[in-house]
Backbone as JSON Lines, residues from 0, in Angstrom:
{"i":0,"aa":"M","n":[113.52,-185.18,18.31],"ca":[112.84,-183.68,17.78],"c":[114.42,-183.0,17.81]}
{"i":1,"aa":"A","n":[114.26,-182.69,16.61],"ca":[116.03,-181.3,16.55],"c":[115.65,-180.1,17.69]}
{"i":2,"aa":"K","n":[116.78,-179.88,18.16],"ca":[116.95,-178.55,18.87],"c":[116.94,-177.61,18.64]}
{"i":3,"aa":"D","n":[115.99,-177.3,19.07],"ca":[116.46,-175.31,18.77],"c":[117.86,-174.66,18.4]}
{"i":4,"aa":"R","n":[118.53,-174.27,17.3],"ca":[119.86,-173.58,17.75],"c":[120.04,-172.09,17.17]}
{"i":5,"aa":"F","n":[120.59,-171.52,18.11],"ca":[120.83,-169.96,17.71],"c":[122.17,-169.96,17.49]}
{"i":6,"aa":"N","n":[123.08,-168.9,16.44],"ca":[123.82,-168.79,16.69],"c":[124.24,-166.97,16.97]}
{"i":7,"aa":"L","n":[124.63,-166.74,18.1],"ca":[125.35,-165.7,18.92],"c":[126.01,-165.02,17.98]}
{"i":8,"aa":"T","n":[125.87,-164.45,16.87],"ca":[127.49,-163.78,15.86],"c":[128.19,-162.95,16.38]}
{"i":9,"aa":"N","n":[127.44,-161.92,16.71],"ca":[127.74,-160.58,17.59],"c":[128.78,-161.05,18.57]}
{"i":10,"aa":"M","n":[128.72,-162.4,19.07],"ca":[130.07,-162.53,20.34],"c":[131.56,-162.09,19.99]}
{"i":11,"aa":"F","n":[131.57,-162.25,17.97],"ca":[132.74,-162.43,17.58],"c":[133.69,-161.11,18.29]}
{"i":12,"aa":"N","n":[133.41,-160.06,18.43],"ca":[134.35,-158.69,18.19],"c":[134.83,-158.86,19.91]}
{"i":13,"aa":"I","n":[133.73,-159.19,20.56],"ca":[134.45,-159.04,22.31],"c":[135.29,-160.43,22.29]}
{"i":14,"aa":"Y","n":[134.86,-161.3,21.67],"ca":[135.69,-162.77,21.75],"c":[136.93,-162.35,21.46]}
{"i":15,"aa":"K","n":[137.5,-162.29,20.22],"ca":[138.33,-161.6,20.1],"c":[139.22,-160.17,21.14]}
{"i":16,"aa":"Q","n":[138.6,-159.59,21.01],"ca":[139.09,-158.33,22.59],"c":[139.1,-159.52,23.77]}
{"i":17,"aa":"A","n":[138.38,-160.09,23.92],"ca":[139.03,-161.01,25.7],"c":[140.19,-161.59,25.51]}
{"i":18,"aa":"E","n":[140.26,-162.12,24.19],"ca":[141.37,-163.14,24.2],"c":[142.9,-162.57,24.82]}
{"i":19,"aa":"E","n":[143.01,-161.1,24.39],"ca":[144.49,-160.61,24.88],"c":[144.18,-160.27,26.11]}
{"i":20,"aa":"E","n":[143.27,-160.57,26.31],"ca":[143.25,-159.86,28.27],"c":[143.03,-161.51,29.19]}
{"i":21,"aa":"T","n":[141.81,-161.18,29.7],"ca":[141.67,-162.67,30.71],"c":[140.53,-163.55,30.48]}
{"i":22,"aa":"K","n":[140.45,-163.7,29.14],"ca":[139.46,-164.26,28.48],"c":[137.94,-164.06,29.18]}
{"i":23,"aa":"T","n":[137.74,-162.86,29.5],"ca":[136.47,-162.43,30.2],"c":[135.58,-161.42,29.59]}
{"i":24,"aa":"I","n":[134.32,-162.18,29.27],"ca":[133.66,-161.22,28.52],"c":[132.44,-160.94,29.82]}
{"i":25,"aa":"I","n":[131.82,-159.6,29.6],"ca":[130.63,-159.26,30.54],"c":[130.28,-157.88,30.12]}
{"i":26,"aa":"F","n":[128.97,-157.93,29.87],"ca":[127.81,-157.0,29.64],"c":[126.65,-157.1,30.18]}
{"i":27,"aa":"E","n":[126.07,-156.04,29.84],"ca":[124.51,-155.71,29.78],"c":[123.89,-155.86,29.23]}
{"i":28,"aa":"S","n":[122.76,-156.79,28.99],"ca":[121.97,-156.56,28.17],"c":[120.28,-156.27,28.49]}
{"i":29,"aa":"H","n":[119.78,-155.14,28.07],"ca":[118.16,-155.25,28.14],"c":[117.14,-155.09,26.85]}
{"i":30,"aa":"I","n":[116.46,-156.2,27.01],"ca":[115.51,-156.15,26.25],"c":[114.0,-156.09,26.99]}
{"i":31,"aa":"G","n":[113.6,-155.23,26.23],"ca":[111.71,-155.24,26.89],"c":[111.98,-155.39,28.17]}
{"i":32,"aa":"S","n":[111.15,-156.11,29.19],"ca":[111.62,-156.02,30.59],"c":[112.51,-156.52,31.11]}
{"i":33,"aa":"G","n":[113.17,-157.41,30.44],"ca":[114.46,-158.43,30.8],"c":[115.78,-157.57,30.55]}
{"i":34,"aa":"R","n":[116.14,-157.97,31.68],"ca":[117.51,-157.86,32.31],"c":[118.14,-158.5,32.47]}
{"i":35,"aa":"F","n":[119.71,-158.62,31.52],"ca":[120.47,-159.63,31.8],"c":[121.94,-159.19,31.64]}
{"i":36,"aa":"L","n":[123.01,-159.64,33.32],"ca":[123.88,-159.84,33.34],"c":[124.64,-161.11,32.51]}
{"i":37,"aa":"V","n":[125.44,-160.33,31.08],"ca":[126.01,-161.85,30.27],"c":[127.2,-161.91,30.36]}
{"i":38,"aa":"M","n":[128.0,-163.13,30.9],"ca":[129.18,-163.58,31.0],"c":[129.72,-164.51,30.52]}
{"i":39,"aa":"S","n":[130.85,-164.23,30.09],"ca":[131.6,-165.96,29.65],"c":[133.17,-165.99,29.69]}
{"i":40,"aa":"F","n":[133.49,-167.27,30.19],"ca":[134.88,-167.0,30.64],"c":[135.48,-168.67,29.84]}
{"i":41,"aa":"F","n":[136.03,-168.11,28.65],"ca":[136.52,-169.05,28.34],"c":[137.78,-169.38,28.31]}
{"i":42,"aa":"T","n":[138.53,-169.47,28.79],"ca":[139.87,-169.85,29.36],"c":[140.37,-171.46,29.46]}
{"i":43,"aa":"D","n":[141.02,-171.61,28.71],"ca":[141.52,-172.98,28.3],"c":[141.8,-173.58,29.93]}
{"i":44,"aa":"D","n":[141.93,-173.24,30.7],"ca":[142.95,-173.73,32.27],"c":[141.85,-174.07,32.86]}
{"i":45,"aa":"D","n":[140.75,-174.4,32.43],"ca":[139.36,-174.13,33.58],"c":[138.35,-174.63,32.7]}
{"i":46,"aa":"E","n":[138.14,-175.99,32.73],"ca":[136.65,-176.39,32.14],"c":[135.78,-176.51,32.43]}
{"i":47,"aa":"S","n":[135.65,-176.63,33.75],"ca":[134.13,-175.75,34.64],"c":[133.77,-174.75,33.84]}
{"i":48,"aa":"T","n":[134.06,-173.26,33.18],"ca":[134.23,-172.49,32.62],"c":[133.64,-172.6,31.07]}
{"i":49,"aa":"K","n":[134.67,-172.98,30.75],"ca":[135.15,-173.15,29.38],"c":[133.87,-172.96,27.7]}
{"i":50,"aa":"D","n":[133.95,-172.52,27.64],"ca":[132.52,-172.2,26.46],"c":[131.2,-172.49,26.68]}
{"i":51,"aa":"I","n":[131.04,-171.68,28.18],"ca":[129.62,-171.63,28.67],"c":[129.4,-170.32,28.75]}
{"i":52,"aa":"I","n":[128.23,-169.74,28.5],"ca":[128.0,-168.48,28.75],"c":[126.96,-168.56,29.65]}
{"i":53,"aa":"F","n":[127.11,-167.71,31.21],"ca":[126.04,-167.21,32.05],"c":[125.11,-166.13,31.92]}
{"i":54,"aa":"L","n":[124.36,-166.41,32.43],"ca":[123.2,-165.13,32.23],"c":[122.5,-164.98,33.66]}
{"i":55,"aa":"Y","n":[122.75,-163.71,34.55],"ca":[122.21,-163.64,35.6],"c":[120.34,-162.73,35.23]}
{"i":56,"aa":"L","n":[119.39,-163.63,35.38],"ca":[118.28,-162.47,35.15],"c":[117.99,-161.41,36.2]}
{"i":57,"aa":"R","n":[118.05,-160.66,35.78],"ca":[118.16,-159.59,37.4],"c":[116.42,-159.36,37.75]}
{"i":58,"aa":"N","n":[115.53,-159.53,36.8],"ca":[114.01,-159.31,37.73],"c":[113.67,-160.76,38.08]}
{"i":59,"aa":"T","n":[114.46,-161.5,38.24],"ca":[113.98,-162.81,38.67],"c":[115.19,-163.82,39.55]}
{"i":60,"aa":"N","n":[116.12,-162.8,39.63],"ca":[117.16,-163.33,40.47],"c":[117.57,-164.7,39.95]}
{"i":61,"aa":"V","n":[117.49,-165.62,38.66],"ca":[117.71,-166.28,38.46],"c":[119.16,-166.86,37.49]}
{"i":62,"aa":"F","n":[119.71,-167.43,37.87],"ca":[121.02,-168.2,36.9],"c":[120.72,-168.97,35.84]}
{"i":63,"aa":"V","n":[121.43,-168.86,34.24],"ca":[121.03,-169.7,33.59],"c":[122.33,-169.29,32.97]}
{"i":64,"aa":"K","n":[122.83,-170.86,32.41],"ca":[124.0,-170.99,31.7],"c":[123.66,-171.98,30.58]}
{"i":65,"aa":"T","n":[124.53,-172.06,29.46],"ca":[124.66,-173.07,28.53],"c":[125.3,-173.17,27.73]}
{"i":66,"aa":"K","n":[125.86,-174.48,27.15],"ca":[127.2,-174.31,26.3],"c":[127.18,-173.57,24.8]}
{"i":67,"aa":"L","n":[128.0,-173.06,24.53],"ca":[128.52,-172.18,23.73],"c":[129.08,-173.19,22.31]}
{"i":68,"aa":"Y","n":[129.13,-173.58,21.31],"ca":[129.52,-174.46,19.95],"c":[129.96,-173.96,19.09]}
{"i":69,"aa":"G","n":[130.72,-174.34,18.27],"ca":[131.33,-173.8,16.57],"c":[132.86,-173.0,16.95]}
{"i":70,"aa":"N","n":[132.88,-173.34,16.1],"ca":[134.49,-172.61,16.01],"c":[134.29,-170.89,16.0]}
{"i":71,"aa":"H","n":[134.97,-170.45,17.33],"ca":[134.63,-169.17,17.92],"c":[135.74,-168.22,16.71]}
{"i":72,"aa":"A","n":[136.52,-169.1,16.82],"ca":[137.58,-167.82,15.7],"c":[136.86,-167.56,14.46]}
{"i":73,"aa":"K","n":[135.97,-168.43,14.34],"ca":[135.35,-168.14,12.78],"c":[134.29,-167.43,12.65]}
{"i":74,"aa":"G","n":[133.61,-167.28,13.73],"ca":[132.42,-166.29,14.32],"c":[131.45,-167.23,14.65]}
{"i":75,"aa":"D","n":[131.14,-168.67,15.08],"ca":[130.08,-169.34,15.33],"c":[130.26,-169.46,17.06]}
{"i":76,"aa":"F","n":[128.88,-169.58,16.85],"ca":[128.6,-169.3,19.03],"c":[127.38,-170.35,19.33]}
{"i":77,"aa":"Y","n":[127.35,-171.3,18.7],"ca":[125.8,-171.74,19.2],"c":[125.25,-172.0,19.85]}
{"i":78,"aa":"I","n":[124.17,-171.75,20.41],"ca":[123.79,-172.39,21.81],"c":[122.2,-173.31,21.39]}
{"i":79,"aa":"Y","n":[122.31,-173.91,22.14],"ca":[120.88,-175.2,22.04],"c":[119.71,-174.59,23.39]}
{"i":80,"aa":"P","n":[119.17,-174.07,23.66],"ca":[118.79,-174.03,24.83],"c":[117.59,-174.94,25.27]}
{"i":81,"aa":"N","n":[117.48,-175.42,26.3],"ca":[116.47,-176.32,26.48],"c":[115.2,-175.78,26.85]}
{"i":82,"aa":"E","n":[113.86,-176.22,27.08],"ca":[112.94,-176.03,27.32],"c":[112.88,-175.5,28.79]}
{"i":83,"aa":"D","n":[113.66,-175.77,29.83],"ca":[113.98,-174.42,31.08],"c":[114.79,-173.93,31.11]}
{"i":84,"aa":"T","n":[115.85,-173.41,29.84],"ca":[115.99,-172.46,29.7],"c":[115.45,-171.54,29.0]}
{"i":85,"aa":"K","n":[114.62,-172.13,28.48],"ca":[113.51,-171.27,27.78],"c":[112.52,-170.6,28.65]}
{"i":86,"aa":"S","n":[112.37,-171.32,29.42],"ca":[111.32,-170.97,30.53],"c":[111.86,-170.05,31.2]}
{"i":87,"aa":"K","n":[113.01,-170.03,31.69],"ca":[113.37,-169.14,32.93],"c":[113.82,-167.59,31.97]}
{"i":88,"aa":"L","n":[113.94,-167.78,31.01],"ca":[114.31,-166.48,29.73],"c":[112.75,-166.0,29.5]}
{"i":89,"aa":"I","n":[111.86,-166.95,29.38],"ca":[110.76,-165.89,28.87],"c":[109.95,-165.56,30.37]}
{"i":90,"aa":"A","n":[110.16,-165.83,31.5],"ca":[110.06,-165.41,32.82],"c":[110.37,-163.89,33.13]}
{"i":91,"aa":"E","n":[111.74,-164.05,32.75],"ca":[112.49,-162.53,33.09],"c":[112.26,-161.29,32.12]}
{"i":92,"aa":"L","n":[111.82,-161.82,30.85],"ca":[110.58,-160.5,29.71],"c":[109.32,-160.67,30.46]}
{"i":93,"aa":"Q","n":[108.98,-161.48,31.71],"ca":[107.45,-161.51,31.97],"c":[106.24,-161.35,31.02]}
{"i":94,"aa":"L","n":[106.54,-162.44,30.1],"ca":[105.84,-162.84,29.07],"c":[105.42,-164.51,29.54]}
{"i":95,"aa":"R","n":[104.37,-164.28,28.66],"ca":[104.61,-165.9,28.12],"c":[105.03,-166.22,26.66]}
{"i":96,"aa":"E","n":[105.4,-167.32,26.23],"ca":[105.41,-167.92,24.71],"c":[104.3,-167.91,24.38]}
{"i":97,"aa":"G","n":[103.8,-167.45,22.84],"ca":[102.58,-167.31,22.69],"c":[101.22,-166.75,22.55]}
{"i":98,"aa":"S","n":[102.0,-165.86,23.74],"ca":[101.13,-164.61,24.22],"c":[101.51,-163.31,23.67]}
{"i":99,"aa":"G","n":[100.37,-162.54,23.21],"ca":[100.95,-161.51,22.3],"c":[101.94,-161.41,21.42]}
{"i":100,"aa":"G","n":[101.76,-162.43,20.78],"ca":[102.61,-162.26,19.59],"c":[104.4,-162.58,19.78]}
{"i":101,"aa":"F","n":[104.09,-163.6,20.96],"ca":[105.89,-163.48,21.49],"c":[106.44,-164.29,20.64]}
{"i":102,"aa":"S","n":[107.54,-164.29,20.37],"ca":[108.38,-165.42,19.24],"c":[109.63,-165.7,19.72]}
{"i":103,"aa":"F","n":[109.81,-166.68,20.41],"ca":[111.22,-167.03,21.43],"c":[112.5,-166.69,19.98]}
{"i":104,"aa":"T","n":[112.22,-167.23,19.05],"ca":[113.49,-166.92,17.64],"c":[113.81,-165.43,17.62]}
{"i":105,"aa":"T","n":[112.56,-164.74,17.69],"ca":[112.48,-163.08,17.55],"c":[113.4,-162.38,18.79]}
{"i":106,"aa":"F","n":[113.3,-163.14,20.33],"ca":[113.77,-162.71,21.51],"c":[115.57,-162.89,20.89]}
{"i":107,"aa":"M","n":[115.69,-164.3,20.56],"ca":[117.65,-164.43,20.04],"c":[117.64,-163.66,19.1]}
{"i":108,"aa":"E","n":[117.39,-163.38,18.15],"ca":[117.56,-162.06,17.6],"c":[118.08,-160.94,18.24]}
{"i":109,"aa":"Q","n":[117.18,-160.68,18.59],"ca":[117.7,-159.6,19.4],"c":[118.36,-159.75,20.91]}
{"i":110,"aa":"F","n":[118.5,-160.56,21.34],"ca":[119.68,-160.47,22.18],"c":[120.78,-160.62,21.15]}
{"i":111,"aa":"N","n":[121.36,-161.24,20.51],"ca":[122.43,-161.4,19.69],"c":[122.47,-160.08,19.36]}
{"i":112,"aa":"K","n":[121.58,-158.75,18.4],"ca":[121.9,-157.44,18.18],"c":[122.38,-156.77,19.51]}
{"i":113,"aa":"S","n":[121.94,-157.61,20.4],"ca":[122.48,-156.48,22.07],"c":[123.62,-156.5,22.44]}
{"i":114,"aa":"I","n":[124.12,-157.87,21.65],"ca":[125.99,-157.76,21.83],"c":[126.57,-156.42,21.68]}
{"i":115,"aa":"P","n":[127.54,-155.91,22.68],"ca":[127.94,-154.54,21.99],"c":[128.95,-155.31,20.91]}
{"i":116,"aa":"E","n":[129.51,-154.73,20.24],"ca":[131.21,-154.8,19.55],"c":[132.48,-154.69,19.9]}
{"i":117,"aa":"S","n":[132.38,-153.75,21.16],"ca":[133.67,-153.5,21.96],"c":[133.2,-153.37,23.54]}
{"i":118,"aa":"I","n":[134.25,-153.92,24.78],"ca":[133.88,-153.53,26.04],"c":[134.75,-152.82,26.43]}
{"i":119,"aa":"S","n":[134.27,-151.76,27.27],"ca":[135.74,-150.96,27.74],"c":[136.22,-151.34,28.46]}
{"i":120,"aa":"S","n":[137.34,-151.0,28.96],"ca":[138.29,-151.36,30.45],"c":[137.34,-150.95,31.57]}
{"i":121,"aa":"D","n":[137.03,-149.39,31.31],"ca":[136.41,-148.98,32.34],"c":[134.87,-149.96,32.54]}
{"i":122,"aa":"L","n":[133.77,-149.97,31.59],"ca":[132.6,-150.82,31.61],"c":[132.88,-152.06,32.46]}
{"i":123,"aa":"K","n":[134.23,-152.61,31.56],"ca":[134.4,-154.04,32.51],"c":[134.47,-154.57,33.65]}
{"i":124,"aa":"V","n":[135.32,-153.45,34.14],"ca":[135.89,-153.51,35.6],"c":[134.95,-152.88,36.38]}
{"i":125,"aa":"N","n":[134.28,-151.97,35.96],"ca":[133.29,-151.78,36.99],"c":[132.11,-152.63,37.18]}
{"i":126,"aa":"L","n":[131.84,-153.24,36.1],"ca":[130.68,-154.18,36.15],"c":[131.25,-155.44,37.13]}
{"i":127,"aa":"I","n":[132.37,-155.52,36.82],"ca":[133.03,-157.16,37.49],"c":[132.63,-156.59,38.84]}
{"i":128,"aa":"K","n":[133.16,-155.63,39.45],"ca":[133.37,-154.99,40.7],"c":[132.08,-155.05,41.35]}
{"i":129,"aa":"N","n":[131.09,-154.46,40.79],"ca":[129.66,-154.15,41.12],"c":[128.98,-155.68,41.18]}
{"i":130,"aa":"N","n":[129.69,-156.34,40.75],"ca":[128.6,-158.16,40.77],"c":[129.79,-159.16,41.33]}
{"i":131,"aa":"N","n":[130.44,-158.81,42.03],"ca":[131.65,-159.88,42.85],"c":[130.76,-160.75,42.9]}
{"i":132,"aa":"D","n":[129.38,-160.94,43.78],"ca":[128.88,-162.05,44.19],"c":[128.75,-162.74,43.25]}
{"i":133,"aa":"I","n":[127.78,-162.31,42.12],"ca":[127.45,-163.35,41.3],"c":[128.67,-163.89,40.36]}
{"i":134,"aa":"I","n":[129.68,-163.23,40.01],"ca":[130.59,-163.84,39.43],"c":[131.0,-165.18,39.68]}
{"i":135,"aa":"N","n":[131.4,-164.95,41.48],"ca":[131.91,-166.03,42.21],"c":[131.21,-166.96,41.93]}
{"i":136,"aa":"Q","n":[129.82,-166.85,41.81],"ca":[128.77,-168.29,41.15],"c":[129.13,-168.69,40.25]}
{"i":137,"aa":"T","n":[129.62,-168.33,39.22],"ca":[130.09,-168.94,37.87],"c":[131.29,-170.09,38.19]}
{"i":138,"aa":"G","n":[131.98,-170.0,39.16],"ca":[133.21,-170.6,39.42],"c":[134.34,-170.42,38.6]}
{"i":139,"aa":"A","n":[134.2,-169.39,38.04],"ca":[135.72,-168.28,37.4],"c":[136.54,-167.84,38.14]}
{"i":140,"aa":"I","n":[136.64,-167.61,39.66],"ca":[137.55,-167.33,40.38],"c":[138.01,-167.86,41.05]}
{"i":141,"aa":"D","n":[138.94,-167.99,41.09],"ca":[139.97,-169.19,42.06],"c":[140.44,-168.89,43.45]}
{"i":142,"aa":"E","n":[139.3,-169.84,44.48],"ca":[140.12,-169.61,45.38],"c":[139.01,-167.97,46.25]}
{"i":143,"aa":"A","n":[137.76,-168.4,45.9],"ca":[136.97,-166.78,46.14],"c":[137.17,-166.23,47.38]}
{"i":144,"aa":"D","n":[137.09,-167.1,48.42],"ca":[137.69,-166.44,49.87],"c":[138.54,-165.67,50.07]}
{"i":145,"aa":"K","n":[140.01,-165.51,48.95],"ca":[141.25,-165.01,49.16],"c":[140.49,-163.96,48.38]}
{"i":146,"aa":"I","n":[140.67,-162.69,49.17],"ca":[140.72,-161.39,48.55],"c":[141.5,-160.74,48.5]}
{"i":147,"aa":"Y","n":[142.94,-161.07,49.14],"ca":[143.56,-159.34,49.54],"c":[145.04,-159.66,48.92]}
{"i":148,"aa":"L","n":[145.58,-159.13,48.23],"ca":[146.35,-158.95,47.14],"c":[148.11,-159.46,48.05]}
{"i":149,"aa":"L","n":[148.67,-160.3,48.16],"ca":[149.8,-160.38,48.92],"c":[151.07,-159.99,48.39]}
{"i":150,"aa":"T","n":[151.14,-160.56,47.16],"ca":[152.68,-159.96,46.0],"c":[152.01,-160.48,44.6]}
{"i":151,"aa":"I","n":[153.31,-160.3,44.49],"ca":[153.4,-160.94,42.9],"c":[154.55,-161.97,42.7]}
{"i":152,"aa":"K","n":[154.42,-163.11,42.16],"ca":[155.51,-163.75,41.82],"c":[155.66,-164.86,40.47]}
{"i":153,"aa":"R","n":[157.23,-165.01,40.52],"ca":[157.26,-165.58,39.24],"c":[157.16,-167.04,39.32]}
{"i":154,"aa":"L","n":[156.28,-168.01,38.18],"ca":[156.15,-168.78,38.46],"c":[157.47,-169.81,37.67]}
{"i":155,"aa":"N","n":[157.66,-170.98,38.06],"ca":[158.96,-171.93,37.8],"c":[158.17,-172.94,37.11]}
{"i":156,"aa":"S","n":[156.88,-173.03,37.12],"ca":[156.42,-174.31,35.69],"c":[155.2,-173.56,35.77]}
{"i":157,"aa":"G","n":[154.14,-174.05,34.36],"ca":[152.95,-173.73,34.17],"c":[153.01,-172.12,33.44]}
{"i":158,"aa":"V","n":[151.62,-171.74,33.54],"ca":[151.45,-170.53,33.52],"c":[150.38,-169.63,34.02]}
{"i":159,"aa":"P","n":[150.25,-168.51,34.36],"ca":[149.36,-167.86,35.34],"c":[147.79,-168.19,34.63]}
{"i":160,"aa":"Q","n":[146.7,-168.19,35.88],"ca":[145.92,-168.49,35.22],"c":[144.83,-167.38,35.55]}
{"i":161,"aa":"D","n":[144.2,-167.66,34.06],"ca":[142.95,-166.31,34.15],"c":[141.68,-166.25,35.44]}
{"i":162,"aa":"K","n":[141.74,-167.6,35.99],"ca":[140.58,-167.33,37.4],"c":[141.24,-167.16,38.18]}
{"i":163,"aa":"T","n":[142.56,-166.53,38.48],"ca":[143.34,-165.85,39.66],"c":[143.87,-164.69,39.17]}
{"i":164,"aa":"L","n":[144.24,-164.18,37.89],"ca":[144.32,-162.91,37.51],"c":[143.21,-161.47,37.64]}
{"i":165,"aa":"R","n":[141.9,-162.48,37.19],"ca":[140.3,-161.83,37.2],"c":[140.88,-161.14,38.52]}
{"i":166,"aa":"K","n":[141.18,-161.49,40.14],"ca":[141.08,-160.58,41.17],"c":[141.55,-159.52,40.84]}
{"i":167,"aa":"L","n":[142.66,-159.07,40.0],"ca":[143.05,-158.02,40.13],"c":[141.84,-157.04,39.52]}
{"i":168,"aa":"Y","n":[140.67,-157.32,38.87],"ca":[139.82,-156.44,38.39],"c":[138.76,-155.7,39.75]}
{"i":169,"aa":"M","n":[138.72,-156.93,40.64],"ca":[137.86,-157.21,41.67],"c":[138.08,-156.33,42.82]}
{"i":170,"aa":"Y","n":[139.7,-156.92,42.78],"ca":[139.83,-156.84,45.02],"c":[140.98,-155.17,44.63]}
{"i":171,"aa":"T","n":[141.24,-155.1,43.09],"ca":[142.4,-153.78,43.56],"c":[141.45,-152.4,43.27]}
{"i":172,"aa":"E","n":[142.56,-151.07,43.54],"ca":[142.14,-150.18,42.64],"c":[142.46,-148.87,42.25]}
{"i":173,"aa":"N","n":[143.32,-149.8,41.48],"ca":[143.89,-149.53,39.84],"c":[142.74,-148.9,39.13]}
{"i":174,"aa":"K","n":[143.43,-148.25,38.41],"ca":[142.78,-147.51,37.29],"c":[142.26,-149.17,36.11]}
{"i":175,"aa":"S","n":[141.67,-149.05,35.23],"ca":[140.97,-150.19,34.82],"c":[142.31,-150.53,33.32]}
{"i":176,"aa":"V","n":[142.46,-149.73,33.33],"ca":[143.63,-149.41,32.23],"c":[145.05,-149.79,32.6]}
{"i":177,"aa":"D","n":[144.84,-149.82,33.82],"ca":[146.78,-150.22,34.06],"c":[146.55,-151.74,34.38]}
{"i":178,"aa":"I","n":[144.95,-152.1,34.99],"ca":[144.91,-153.31,35.14],"c":[144.78,-154.14,34.09]}
{"i":179,"aa":"D","n":[144.6,-153.91,33.13],"ca":[144.52,-154.37,31.55],"c":[146.09,-154.78,31.38]}
{"i":180,"aa":"S","n":[146.91,-153.5,31.52],"ca":[148.33,-153.78,31.2],"c":[149.0,-154.13,32.17]}
{"i":181,"aa":"L","n":[148.63,-154.71,33.31],"ca":[149.54,-155.03,34.25],"c":[149.64,-156.6,33.9]}
{"i":182,"aa":"I","n":[147.9,-157.08,33.61],"ca":[147.73,-158.81,33.15],"c":[148.23,-159.16,31.79]}
{"i":183,"aa":"K","n":[148.95,-157.77,31.28],"ca":[149.19,-158.88,29.96],"c":[150.74,-159.04,29.94]}
{"i":184,"aa":"I","n":[151.14,-157.81,31.37],"ca":[152.87,-157.87,31.4],"c":[153.14,-159.2,32.47]}
{"i":185,"aa":"L","n":[152.12,-159.52,33.37],"ca":[152.12,-161.12,34.04],"c":[152.3,-162.12,32.77]}
{"i":186,"aa":"K","n":[151.49,-161.97,31.95],"ca":[151.41,-163.09,31.19],"c":[152.68,-163.45,30.5]}
{"i":187,"aa":"K","n":[153.09,-162.43,30.34],"ca":[154.45,-161.95,29.16],"c":[155.57,-162.11,29.54]}
{"i":188,"aa":"V","n":[155.54,-162.15,31.24],"ca":[156.95,-162.51,31.86],"c":[156.78,-163.74,33.2]}
{"i":189,"aa":"N","n":[155.23,-164.25,32.65],"ca":[155.21,-165.65,33.51],"c":[155.36,-165.35,35.23]}
{"i":190,"aa":"Y","n":[154.24,-164.51,35.31],"ca":[153.94,-164.1,36.75],"c":[152.58,-164.11,37.14]}
{"i":191,"aa":"T","n":[152.47,-164.48,38.35],"ca":[151.01,-164.48,38.53],"c":[150.44,-163.62,40.15]}
{"i":192,"aa":"A","n":[149.39,-163.55,40.53],"ca":[149.23,-162.49,41.6],"c":[149.57,-163.68,42.63]}
{"i":193,"aa":"V","n":[149.21,-163.53,43.47],"ca":[149.04,-164.57,45.11],"c":[148.21,-163.99,45.84]}
{"i":194,"aa":"W","n":[146.9,-164.24,46.71],"ca":[145.88,-163.54,47.19],"c":[146.03,-164.56,48.56]}
{"i":195,"aa":"G","n":[145.32,-163.65,49.72],"ca":[144.97,-164.39,51.18],"c":[143.98,-163.83,51.42]}
{"i":196,"aa":"R","n":[143.52,-164.52,52.29],"ca":[142.45,-164.18,52.91],"c":[142.55,-163.36,54.43]}
{"i":197,"aa":"T","n":[143.53,-162.86,54.93],"ca":[143.64,-161.74,56.1],"c":[144.41,-160.35,55.23]}
{"i":198,"aa":"K","n":[143.95,-159.83,55.68],"ca":[144.36,-158.14,54.78],"c":[146.36,-158.14,55.51]}
{"i":199,"aa":"P","n":[146.98,-157.85,54.31],"ca":[148.33,-157.53,55.21],"c":[148.65,-156.4,55.64]}
{"i":200,"aa":"Q","n":[149.66,-156.32,56.56],"ca":[149.81,-154.96,57.12],"c":[149.79,-153.93,56.22]}
{"i":201,"aa":"N","n":[150.65,-154.09,55.16],"ca":[150.84,-152.97,54.23],"c":[150.17,-153.45,52.89]}
{"i":202,"aa":"D","n":[149.61,-152.67,52.44],"ca":[148.95,-152.9,50.68],"c":[150.24,-152.75,49.78]}
{"i":203,"aa":"F","n":[150.34,-154.6,49.04],"ca":[151.11,-154.57,48.22],"c":[150.7,-153.73,47.09]}
{"i":204,"aa":"N","n":[151.74,-152.73,46.36],"ca":[152.11,-151.73,45.59],"c":[152.43,-152.53,44.03]}
{"i":205,"aa":"I","n":[151.24,-151.98,43.25],"ca":[151.09,-152.85,41.95],"c":[152.17,-151.54,41.37]}
{"i":206,"aa":"Q","n":[152.34,-150.59,41.46],"ca":[153.11,-149.76,40.24],"c":[154.55,-149.63,40.25]}
{"i":207,"aa":"S","n":[154.41,-149.51,42.08],"ca":[156.13,-150.14,42.45],"c":[157.1,-151.13,41.92]}
{"i":208,"aa":"W","n":[155.96,-152.45,41.93],"ca":[156.11,-153.6,41.26],"c":[156.47,-153.01,39.86]}
{"i":209,"aa":"I","n":[155.65,-152.74,38.72],"ca":[156.01,-152.33,37.86],"c":[157.6,-151.97,37.35]}
{"i":210,"aa":"N","n":[157.6,-150.78,38.24],"ca":[158.97,-149.9,38.12],"c":[159.71,-150.51,38.18]}
{"i":211,"aa":"T","n":[159.87,-151.76,38.98],"ca":[161.15,-152.72,39.07],"c":[161.48,-153.64,37.79]}
{"i":212,"aa":"L","n":[160.29,-153.69,37.06],"ca":[160.87,-154.39,35.42],"c":[161.88,-153.49,34.99]}
{"i":213,"aa":"P","n":[162.48,-154.52,34.25],"ca":[163.61,-153.77,33.36],"c":[162.92,-153.3,31.78]}
C-alpha cells in the first residue's frame, strides 16, 4: 500500500531564513483545537536531527517527529506520516478521523497554510527561551546540562556547531537581534561558545568581546 505523502511547501521561506542563522526553525501553529509547537534543526553537523520535523502537541503533551524528504532548496518538504503519527495528531485535535467530516488531507493543507512566511528574531528567541525543556528533548542542543556561558574561543580545526551556538538563544539575556548578529560573527571568524555546569563568578560579557574585534 502506498504511503500518504504531503509536501509542506510553505516551509521554504523560513528554511532559507534559518540557513543564515543556526539552521533553527521554531513556530507555533493553531488549527482547530490543536496547539502545535513546530521545530526543525537541519544542520549538517548533527545527523540525529537533520531533516527531522518535531511537533510538540500541547493538549496531549506528546512529541511527534517525522522525516522531511525532498530537495529543500527547491521548495520540497515531503513527509510520509505513519498511522501512529496520524493518530497522535488527530488526538491533539480532539477529533476522530471519519467523524464530523474530518479529513486528514484537509488538516495537512491547513497545517501547511499555517506555516509563517518569516519568523522574527524576537519571536524565535521567546519561543526558544520558553520551551527549553521541550527543545532539549529533541537532541538539538549539545551537552544540555551545561547552561552557563564561560567564554568564547577560536577553533583550531572544524567549524562551530549549531547545536552549541543555539544555547546563546536559550541562556543569555542579550537582545534577540544581537544574538543573531553574534552567531553570524562567530561563524565568520570560526569561534564557538564554551559552556559549563557551574555559574562563573563573573558573567561573560558578550558585548565587550564583540568590541575587541577588529
